[in-house]
C-alpha positions as a Markdown table, in Angstrom:
| # | Residue | x | y | z |
|---|---|---|---|---|
| 1 | Met | 116.7 | 121.3 | 111.0 |
| 2 | Ser | 115.2 | 121.6 | 107.5 |
| 3 | Ser | 114.3 | 118.6 | 105.5 |
| 4 | Glu | 114.1 | 120.2 | 102.2 |
| 5 | Ala | 114.1 | 117.9 | 99.3 |
| 6 | Pro | 116.9 | 118.1 | 96.7 |
| 7 | Lys | 116.2 | 120.1 | 93.5 |
| 8 | Val | 115.9 | 118.5 | 90.3 |
| 9 | Thr | 118.2 | 120.9 | 88.0 |
| 10 | Ile | 118.8 | 120.5 | 84.4 |
| 11 | Glu | 122.5 | 120.5 | 85.1 |
| 12 | Phe | 122.2 | 117.6 | 87.7 |
| 13 | Leu | 120.1 | 115.5 | 85.4 |
| 14 | Ile | 122.4 | 116.2 | 82.4 |
| 15 | Glu | 125.3 | 115.0 | 84.6 |
| 16 | Met | 123.4 | 111.9 | 85.6 |
| 17 | Leu | 122.4 | 111.1 | 82.0 |
| 18 | Lys | 126.0 | 111.4 | 80.8 |
| 19 | Gln | 127.2 | 109.0 | 83.6 |
| 20 | Val | 124.3 | 106.4 | 82.7 |
| 21 | Ile | 125.2 | 106.5 | 79.0 |
| 22 | Glu | 129.1 | 106.4 | 79.6 |
| 23 | Glu | 128.7 | 103.3 | 81.9 |
| 24 | Asn | 127.4 | 101.4 | 78.9 |
| 25 | Pro | 130.6 | 99.8 | 77.4 |
| 26 | Ser | 129.1 | 99.7 | 73.9 |
| 27 | Arg | 128.9 | 103.6 | 73.7 |
| 28 | Asp | 130.7 | 105.8 | 71.5 |
| 29 | Arg | 132.3 | 108.3 | 73.9 |
| 30 | Gly | 132.9 | 110.9 | 71.1 |
| 31 | Ala | 129.3 | 110.9 | 70.2 |
| 32 | Ile | 128.3 | 111.7 | 73.9 |
| 33 | Ala | 131.0 | 114.5 | 74.0 |
| 34 | Asp | 129.5 | 115.9 | 70.8 |
| 35 | Ala | 125.8 | 115.8 | 71.7 |
| 36 | Ala | 124.3 | 119.2 | 72.6 |
| 37 | Trp | 123.0 | 119.0 | 76.3 |
| 38 | Gly | 120.2 | 121.3 | 77.2 |
| 39 | Pro | 116.6 | 121.2 | 78.2 |
| 40 | Glu | 115.4 | 121.1 | 74.6 |
| 41 | Thr | 117.8 | 118.3 | 73.6 |
| 42 | Leu | 116.1 | 115.2 | 72.5 |
| 43 | Leu | 117.1 | 112.2 | 74.4 |
| 44 | Glu | 117.7 | 110.2 | 71.3 |
| 45 | Glu | 120.3 | 112.8 | 70.1 |
| 46 | Thr | 122.4 | 111.9 | 73.1 |
| 47 | Gly | 122.4 | 108.2 | 72.5 |
| 48 | Phe | 120.0 | 107.5 | 75.3 |
| 49 | Asn | 117.9 | 104.4 | 74.8 |
| 50 | Ser | 115.4 | 102.1 | 76.7 |
| 51 | Tyr | 118.2 | 100.3 | 78.5 |
| 52 | Asp | 119.4 | 103.8 | 79.7 |
| 53 | Leu | 116.0 | 104.8 | 80.7 |
| 54 | Val | 115.8 | 101.8 | 83.2 |
| 55 | Glu | 119.3 | 102.7 | 84.5 |
| 56 | Ile | 118.4 | 106.3 | 85.0 |
| 57 | Ile | 115.1 | 105.5 | 86.7 |
| 58 | Phe | 117.0 | 103.3 | 89.3 |
| 59 | Lys | 119.5 | 106.1 | 90.0 |
| 60 | Leu | 116.9 | 108.7 | 90.2 |
| 61 | Glu | 114.8 | 106.6 | 92.7 |
| 62 | Asp | 117.7 | 106.2 | 94.9 |
| 63 | His | 118.9 | 109.7 | 94.8 |
| 64 | Phe | 115.5 | 111.4 | 95.3 |
| 65 | Ser | 114.0 | 108.6 | 97.4 |
| 66 | Ile | 110.9 | 108.4 | 95.0 |
| 67 | Glu | 109.3 | 105.6 | 93.1 |
| 68 | Ile | 109.0 | 105.9 | 89.3 |
| 69 | Asp | 106.1 | 103.8 | 88.0 |
| 70 | Tyr | 107.6 | 102.3 | 84.8 |
| 71 | Asn | 104.9 | 101.1 | 82.8 |
| 72 | Ala | 103.2 | 101.7 | 79.3 |
| 73 | Asn | 100.8 | 104.1 | 80.7 |
| 74 | Asn | 103.2 | 106.5 | 82.5 |
| 75 | Ala | 104.2 | 109.8 | 81.4 |
| 76 | Ile | 107.7 | 109.1 | 81.9 |
| 77 | Asn | 107.8 | 106.6 | 78.8 |
| 78 | Asp | 106.6 | 109.5 | 76.6 |
| 79 | Val | 109.4 | 112.0 | 77.6 |
| 80 | Lys | 111.3 | 113.1 | 74.5 |
| 81 | Thr | 113.8 | 115.8 | 75.8 |
| 82 | Ile | 116.0 | 116.3 | 78.9 |
| 83 | Gly | 113.8 | 119.1 | 80.0 |
| 84 | Gly | 110.7 | 116.8 | 79.9 |
| 85 | Leu | 112.5 | 114.2 | 81.8 |
| 86 | Arg | 113.4 | 116.8 | 84.5 |
| 87 | Asp | 109.9 | 118.0 | 84.7 |
| 88 | Glu | 108.5 | 114.5 | 85.3 |
| 89 | Ile | 111.0 | 113.8 | 87.9 |
| 90 | Ala | 110.4 | 117.1 | 89.5 |
| 91 | Lys | 106.6 | 116.3 | 89.8 |
| 92 | Leu | 107.4 | 113.2 | 91.7 |
| 93 | Val | 109.7 | 114.8 | 94.0 |
| 94 | Asp | 107.3 | 117.6 | 94.7 |
| 95 | Lys | 104.5 | 115.0 | 95.2 |
| 96 | Lys | 106.6 | 113.1 | 97.7 |
| 97 | Gln | 107.5 | 116.4 | 99.6 |
| 98 | Ala | 103.9 | 117.4 | 99.7 |
| 99 | Ala | 102.8 | 114.1 | 101.3 |
């Protein structure tokens, strides 16, 4: 039996980001639908904010069984694009799998 870790794809992350943003009742649903969603998309262009970052961290930790250190000195706080976020999460998943 293979215990291969789930892959962190752009498509998966985009769907998760949309879900987190849409779960916030103060969001303009039209702005979410109108945003461009790709690896180079700036998180701020999607309406993503610091509250959403905390929510996505919880969801990603649960889904991938990883721990994301959320403090001022962590690279996750400097992520600006969807692709950058995917890269940081993929590093943590790969690190866990290698352990």
